[in-house]
N, C-alpha and C positions, 0 to 999 in steps of 0.2 A: 364589324362587318355590317353592311346594310344592303338590302335587296335592291335590285334595279327598279322595283316598283316605286322606290323613293326617287329614282332618277330618270325614269322613262314613262311615257304614257303607254307604251306597249312593251311590257317586260320581256326580256329574253334571257338574261343571265344574272348571276350574282356577282357583285364586285366586292372583293376584299380590299378594304382600305388600310393602307399602312401609312402612318404619318410621314410626311416629307416626300412621298412618292408622287411625281407629277403624273396626272391623269389626262390633262388637257393638251393632247399632242396634235390634234387635227381639228378642223372646223366641225366635223361631225361629233367629236367628243364634246365640244362646247355646246353644240345644238342639243345633244342628249341631256347634258346638265341643265340647260335652259328649260327643256320640257319637264325634267324632274323637279326643278325648283317650282315651276308653275303648277305641276300636279300636286305637290305638297301644299302649296299655298291654297289651292282650290279646296283641298280636303278639309281646311279649317273653317269653311263657310257653308257647311251643310248640316242638316239634321240637328243633333244635340248641341252643337256649338252655339246655335241661336235659341233652340227650344229650352235649354236649361235656364237661360236668363229670363225668357218670356213667361214661363209658367210660374216664376217667382212673383210676378207683378199682379196688379189689380185688373189685368185685361182678360184673364182666362179662368174658367172654372173647370175643375175635374168632374167628369161624368161619373155616374155610379158604376160604370163599367171600366173605369180607368186602371183597375188592378194594381194600384199603387205605383204605376210607372211615373217617374219623376215626383213621387209622392213626398219625399223628404224635402226637396227644394221647393215644392209647391206650398207646403205647410210651414217650413222654416221653424219647426219646433225642435224638441230635444233630439229627434232622430237625424237632424241635419248635422253631420259630424265630419271629421277629417277623413273618413273612409267612404264618404258618399261617392258612388261610381261616376255620377254625372259631372261633378266638379273635378274630381281627380282625373277623369278622362280628358278634360279640357287642358289641365296642367300638362299631362303627359304628352298629349298631341302637339302642343305648342313647343315643348322642349325637344321632342323628337324632330319637329320641323326645324327648330333652331340648329340642331346638330347637322342637318343636311345643308342648311344655309351656310353654316360655318365652314363646312367642307368645301362648298362651292367657292366661298370667298377666299379661303386658304389656297385653293387650286388656282384661282385667277391671279393671285399675287405671285405665283411661281412661273407664270407664262413669260417667256423671254423672246419667243419668236415674233418678230415684228408683224409678220403676216397674220398672226392670230390675235394681236393685241387689241384691235378695235372690237372684235367679237367678245373677247374676254372681259373688256371693260363694260360692255352691255350686260353680260351675265352678272358681273359683280354689282352693277347698279341695281339689277333686279333682285339679287339676293340680299343686298343691304336694305332695300325697300321692304322685302318680306320679313327680314329679321326685326326691323324697327316696328313693323305692324304687330308682330307676335309679342314683342316686349311691351308695347302699349296695351294690348289686350290683357296680358298677364298682370301688369301693374294695376289696371282698372279693376280686375276681378279679385286679386289676392292681396291688395294693399288698400290702405285708406285713401280717400280722395286727396289729390295733390293740394297742399297748402304751402304757398311760398315761405310762410313763416316757420313751418315745421318740417319741410321736406328733407332738410339736412340730417334730421334725427329720426324721421319716420322710417320704418322698415319697408323696403321694396321687395323685390324678388331676386333670386340668384342671377347674376350676370355671367353667362358662359359665352365666351367670344372665340374660343378655339376648341377644336375637337379633342376631347380627352376623356376616354372611357372610364378612367380611374378617379377622376376629380370628385371630391366631396365638397360641393359648394356651400357657401354661406349666403345669407341674404345681404344684398347691397342696400344702401340707403335709397329711399325713393328718389332723392335728387340725383344720385349716381345713375339710376335706371333711366330717368328722363334725360339726363345729359347724354347717355349713350344713344338713346332714341334719336335725338336731334342731330347728333354727330353722324349717325348712319344715314339719316334723311338728307342732310346737307351733302354728304359724299355721293349718295345715290343721285341726287338732283344734278350735281356737277357732271357726273359721268354720263347720265342720260341726255343732258343738254348738249354736251359735246357731241354725242352720237347723233342727236336729232339734227344738228347743224349740217350733217352730211346727207340729209334726206331720208325718206322712208326706207325701211329694211325689210327683208324677208326672213322670218324666223325659220331657218333651215331645219328640216326634219320634223317640222310641226305638221300634224295631220290637217290642220285648218289652212286652207289656201288663202292667199292674199298677202298684202304688205301691212306693215305697222309703222305709223308715224309716231316716233318716240316722243315728240313734243306733246301730243295729245290727240285722241281720236275716239269718236263714239264707238262703244262696244269694243274697245281695244282688247286684244287677246293676251296682253302682257302689261306690266306696269309701264307707265309713261311719266313724263315730267308733271303732267296734270295730276296723275295719281299720287305722286310724291307730295305735291302741294296740298292735295286733299287730306293726306295723313298729317301733314304739317298743320293744317287748319285745326284738326282734332287735337293735336299736341298743344298748340298755343291756347286753345280754349281751355284745356285742362290746366295749363300753367298760369292762367289768368293774364296772359299777354294778349289782351283783346284787340289792340290795334293790329298786331301781326295776324291774329286769327281771322279778322275781317279781311285783311289784305290778301291772305292766301285763298280764302274762300271766294272773294271777288275775282281774283286772277283766274280761278277755274270757271266761275260763272261766265266770265267775259272771254274765255278761251276761244281761239280760232277754230277749235274742234266743233263748236256750235251745238253743245248739249242743250236740249230743249225739254221743258216740262210738258208732260202730257196734259192736254186740256179738253179732251172729249172722251166719251165712252170708248170709241174705237181706238183712240190712241192709248188709253189706259189698258185696254185688253191686249193691244199689240205689245205694250211694254211688259206687263206682268203675267200674261198668259203665253204669248208667243215669244217673249224675250227678244223682241226685235224693235224696240222703241229707240228714242234718242236721249234717254236719261242716264244710261250707264257709262261710267268712265272705263270700267273693265267688265268684260263678259268672257269668262274663261271657258275654254273649250270643253265640250261634252259630246258624247255619242249615245245613240239609242242602245247600242249593244252593252254599254257599261252597267246598266241597271242601277243608276244612282239613286240613293235614298234621300228623299227630300223631307219636308216638314209634314209628314203624314199623320202626326198625332192630332192635327186639327181637322183632318178630312177623312182619310182612310176610306176611299170610295170602293164599295163592293157592289155586287149585282147578283141577282138570281133571275131565272126565267120567269118566275111568278111575280116578283116584286119590282123588277127592273133595277135601276141604279139607286143606291142610297149611301148616305154617309154613316160611318160607324166610328166616330171620333173618341179619343181619350179626353180631349179638352175642347170646350166651346167658348166663344166670346162671352164675357160678362156683360151685364147691363151697363156697367161703368164705361166700357169702351164704346158700346153702341151709342150711348147718350153723348159721347164726345163729338159726334158729327151732326151737322145739319142734314136734313133729308136731301138737299140739293147737292151735297158733297159727292163728287165722283168716287172718292175712296170708299164711302159707305156702300155705294151701289155696286162697285166692282169687287171689293175685298170682303164685304159682309152681306152677301145676298141671302134672302130668306126663302127663295123659291127655286133654287137650282135642283136639289134633290131632297127627299125626306131624310130624317135622321132616325137611325135605328138604335135604340137603347133598350136593354133588357128584352130583346126579341120583338119589340113593338116599333112600328113606324110612326114618326111624329112630324107634323107639318108646321111651317111658320117659324122655325128657329133660324136665326141668322148665324151663318157659319163663316169661319175665317178662311178665305180661299185665295189669299194673296200669293201663296206658293202651292196652289193645287197641282201645278205641273204644266209643262209644255207638251201639247199633243204630238209634236214632232219627235220628242224623246220618250214618249210613252211606249211601254213594251207590250201591254195587253190591251184589252178593251176598256179598262177603267183608268181614270186619272190616278197616277201613282206618285205625284210629287216631284218627278224628275224635272229639273230645270237647269238652265245655265247659271253658273255662279256669278253673281253681280255684287261684289263686296263694296263698291263705291258708287253712289248715285248722286246726281246733281242736286236733287232736292235737299240733301243733307247740307250742301254748301250754302244754300239759302238760309237754312236754320242756323248754321254756325255764324254766318255774317249777321243775321238778325240778332242773335243772342249776344254776340260780341259788342254790337252797337248798343243794345239795351243795357248791358252791364256797364258800359262806359257812359251811360246817361244820354246817349244820342237816340232818343226814342223816335224822332222824326225819320232818321235814316233806317232805323230798325223797322218801322212801320212800312216804309216804301218797299223794302226787301221782302218783308213778310207778306205784304199784300200781293206781290207778284206770284208767290207760291199759292196763296189762298185763291186768287182770281183764276189761276190755271186750274185748280181743283174744283172750281165752282163752289167754294165755301164762302161763307159770309166774312167779309174783310173786317179786321179788328184794328185796335191801336197797336203801338209798338212797345208796350210795356213788357217787362220780363215775364209777367204772369201769362200774357197772351202768347209769348214765344214758347213758354213751357207747354202750353196746351197744344200748340202746333207740333212740337216735337212728338208728343204722345200720338196725335192723329197720323202723322206722316211716317213714323218709324216703327209702328207696331209690328211685331214679328221679326224685327231685324237685330235683336239682341242689344239694343242701346238703352233700354229703359233704366236698368239699375245704375249704370254709369251716370245717367242724367240725374237721377234721384240723389246719388252721392254728391255730384258736383254742386247741386243746388242746396244741399243740406236739408232736403225734404224727406218725409216718410212716405209709406205706401198706404193709400186708403183702402177701405173695404171693397169687395167685389161681388155685389149682389147678383143673383142669377137673372137671366132674361125671364120675363114673365112666362113665356111659352115653354121654358125649360126648368121651372122651379122644382119639379118632381124628378128631374133627370140628372141633377148634379149633386155632388157630395155636399152635405150641409150639416153633418153631425160629427163632432161638435161644430157649431157655427163659428166659434173662435178660431178653428183650424182651417175653415174653408170659406164660405161666402162672407163671413164677417171678419175674416182675419185682417188685421192692420199691423203695419210694421213701423215702429218709431224711427225717427231720423237718426238716432244714435244706436240703433240695434246692431249688435255685433254681427248678425247674420248677413248684413249688407256687404261685409268683407268676407270672402270665402276662406275656409281653413286651408293651411298648407297640408297637402296629403300626408297621412300618417306614415305610409310606406317610405316617403322621402325622408322624413325625420328619423326613421329607423336606420336608413342607409347613411344619412348624414346627420348625426346627432347634434351638430352645431347649429342646425337650422332652428330658428325660434318660431314657435306656433303663434298664430294670431290670437288676440284676446278673446276669451269666451269659449275656446275650444281646448280639449285635451289633446295630447300628442297621439292618443290611440285612435 
C-alpha cells in the first residue's frame, strides 16, 4: 500500500495496490499518476539530498553551533558508518521513489484503451526518465566510479524493476545498472519524442497552468526530450563515452528551447533568487502553502526586533571555495555575499563573513518574514551541459573545443577566461555546481581526493577546528573508502545476500 501523497500533489485518499490490477482507467487517473511521479521526483532534489554530499567536500566548514548535524558525513571518520541517517535516508528515498515509478510503468503497460494510449505513453516516458535518474544517483553514491575495464565485475546497486514487496534483492554489477539506465533513457526519449511530434500538451490536473513542449522548454514543469538528453550526457560522461557525452550536451545547449546563461547581476538574481531565469531545463511545481524545506543549513535566517535579520547557519563557506572565484565573478557576488546580514554564532553577531546564499529561497514561496530556503526544484541546468561538453572534449584531447565551450560559460559569469585543459574544466565544475550535490561524483570520476578546507579569516574563531584533522584541515585521499557510501545496515539485515562496500561493517 502506498499513500496518495506518493501519487498526487493534493492528497485525498489512500490507494491499495494489488499487483495486476489496472488503475489507469481514465485520463484523470493518468493525470494523477503524472502528478504523483513528478511530486516524488521533486522530493529527491531538496534539502539533505544535496546537503549530505556538499558538507563532505572542501567547500564548507561546520560552525561551533552545528550540533553535530551532518557531523559524521562532514568528518568522514570512524563515525561514518552503514547506519548514518543521512546516507541511508538517500538510499531509502530513491528506492521508495523507484517503487512508485515501477508501479506507474507497470500500469502504463496494462493500458489497452486507444483513447488513453498517448497519455499513458507520456506518463511512461516520464517514469522511465525518473527511474533512470534515481539509479544513476544511487550508482554514483553507493558504488565505485564507473571504469569500463572493471564495470562487469564491480558491484553496483540492486536493480528492482517491478513492484514486489517481498523481494530480497542482491546487488547487480555496475555494468548491469548502467545498462538499465541507458535502456530506460532510450525508451523514455523515444516515447517523449513521439509525443512531442504532436505539439505541446496540457498536463491535466496539474495545479500549474500552461502547456508543456515535450521536446524542450525553459522551466519545463515535467521531463522533456531535452531533459532526457541531459541525463544521457551525465551517463556518457560517467561511462567515458566522451563523443556521445559532448553530443548530448551540445544538443541541449543548441536546443530550440533557447536556454540562456545568466550574464548580469539582475539575471543571476532572477535565476537563483526568483527562480525565473532561462537556465533551467526543469522547474518543478511548488506552492507557498507547502512549506518546502530548502538548504537552510547554510543560511537559517532569523530576526529579532532588537537585532533585525541575521544568519544562524550550521555550515559556512570555507576559504577554499571563496578563493576559487575572481572578484569579478557574478557567482561570487550573488552566491557568496559578505554584506547581506550579520552572522550570529554563540549568541554574538559577526560582520564580514561570506555566506552561501545560492538557495536562500524564493520570496514568492516564503511563508514568514524571513528567507526560509523554499524554492522551485531545478534539477537540470544548462550550465552543467557546458561543463559536460567541455570536459568530454578535454578528455578526448580536444582542448581547443573545450576552451571555446568553457569560455562561453566563463564569459557569461564574468569570470576570467581560461584554457581548455582538464584542470581548468575541473575548477569550473567546482565554481559552477557548488551546493548542487555534484562534487563527490566529480572527485570520484577524476580519481582525485579532497583538499583541506581552511576557514574564512573572518570566521576562524567561529568554526569547528578541534581536532584540525577532522575539520578545517581534513583531507580525503583519492582511494579513501568513504568516497563510496556504505550499503545501509538495515538493508543487509533484511536481505543478507547484499554485500557491504569495502571499509564498512554490516552493522
